C-alpha positions in Angstrom: 3.0 68.5 72.5 2.2 66.7 75.9 -1.2 67.2 75.3 -1.3 64.8 72.4 1.4 62.3 73.2 2.8 60.7 76.4 4.8 58.7 77.8 4.1 54.7 76.6 2.0 52.2 78.9 3.1 48.9 79.0 0.0 47.8 76.5 2.4 47.0 73.8 6.0 45.8 74.0 8.8 47.2 71.7 11.6 44.5 71.8 11.6 44.2 75.5 11.2 48.0 76.3 7.9 50.0 76.2 7.4 51.9 72.8 8.5 55.8 72.7 5.1 57.4 72.0 1.4 56.1 72.7 -1.3 58.4 72.1 -3.2 59.8 75.3 -6.9 59.9 73.9 -8.3 57.7 76.3 -11.0 59.6 78.3 -11.8 61.4 75.3 -13.3 58.4 73.9 -14.8 57.2 76.9 -16.5 60.8 76.8 -17.2 59.6 72.7 -15.5 63.1 71.6 -15.6 62.7 67.8 -12.9 65.3 67.2 -10.3 63.3 69.4 -10.5 60.3 67.0 -7.7 61.7 65.0 -4.6 61.2 66.9 -0.7 60.6 66.7 0.0 57.5 67.9 2.9 55.1 67.1 1.8 51.5 64.9 4.1 48.6 65.5 5.4 46.3 62.7 4.6 42.8 63.4 6.1 39.8 61.6 3.6 38.8 58.2 2.0 41.8 58.7 0.9 44.1 55.8 3.7 46.6 57.0 6.6 44.3 57.3 9.0 44.7 54.2 7.1 46.5 52.0 8.3 50.2 51.2 6.0 53.2 51.9 5.3 53.4 48.0 3.8 50.4 47.7 1.7 50.8 51.1 0.4 54.0 50.2 -0.9 54.7 53.5 -2.0 58.2 53.1 -4.9 56.7 51.0 -5.9 54.9 54.1 -5.9 59.1 55.7 -2.5 58.1 57.9 0.4 60.1 57.5 4.1 58.6 58.3 5.3 61.0 60.7 8.6 58.7 61.2 10.2 55.5 62.0 11.5 54.0 65.2 13.6 51.1 64.4 14.4 48.3 66.9 18.1 49.2 67.5 16.6 52.6 68.9 17.7 54.8 65.6 15.1 57.2 64.9 14.0 58.2 60.9 12.2 60.9 61.0 9.9 62.3 58.0 10.3 58.7 55.9 10.9 59.1 52.3 8.8 56.5 49.7 11.3 54.3 49.5 11.8 53.9 53.3 10.8 50.0 54.3 9.5 49.3 57.8 10.5 45.8 59.1 9.1 43.3 61.9 10.3 45.4 65.4 9.6 48.9 63.8 7.4 51.2 64.7 5.7 53.7 62.7 5.0 57.0 64.0 1.7 58.2 62.7 -1.0 60.4 62.7 -5.2 59.3 61.5 -8.0 58.0 62.7 -7.9 55.6 65.6 -9.8 52.9 64.0 -7.6 53.2 60.7 -4.7 53.0 62.6 -5.8 49.8 64.6 -7.1 47.8 61.6 -3.7 49.0 59.5 -1.6 47.4 62.5 -3.2 44.2 62.6 -3.8 43.5 58.8 -1.8 40.4 57.6 0.4 40.7 54.5 -1.3 39.8 51.3 -4.6 41.9 52.6 -5.1 44.1 49.4 -9.0 43.9 49.8 -8.9 45.2 53.1 -6.7 48.1 52.1 -9.0 49.0 49.4 -12.2 49.1 51.8 -10.1 51.1 54.2 -9.3 53.5 50.6 -13.3 53.9 50.0 -14.2 54.4 53.5 -11.8 57.2 53.4 -13.1 58.7 50.3 -16.6 58.8 52.1 -15.0 60.5 55.1 -13.2 63.1 52.9 -16.2 64.0 50.7 -18.8 64.1 54.0 -16.4 66.3 55.6 -16.0 68.5 52.0 -20.1 68.7 51.7 -20.1 69.5 55.3 -17.7 72.4 55.1 -19.4 73.7 52.1 -22.7 73.9 54.0 -20.5 75.8 56.9 -19.4 78.4 54.2 -15.5 77.1 55.0 -15.6 74.9 51.4 -13.2 77.7 49.5 -11.3 78.6 53.1 -10.0 74.9 53.5 -9.1 74.7 49.6 -6.9 77.4 50.4 -4.8 76.0 53.1 
């Protein structure tokens, strides 16, 4: 697991402390490795952000290609595999798996910006369709569906 995540740097603060986890694909991004664009990362929940005060059911992050694996609350409480009714509050961090650019966009999206959500969902559908077509060309399409 240490190859995927590493102790956090001081890039982002979490209630006066560094966040518990931060992804470590920096060298890969500099080299341009495409496979490293999907990663485990911490997504800060800021005041008046799209994530603040909304249940995961309403946010539908999976439609954007982002899986929420856990919630680190500002009081150091940890909630693993949060359910649809889980509400993230300002000061919390979501531990997520997804594409780097989607996670960054999600983290900076302002409250009420449903158009941005719809745009990312459309982009994710195009990516999924392209990956499906590529798998079919490579002869791995049926194997992928059976997993």
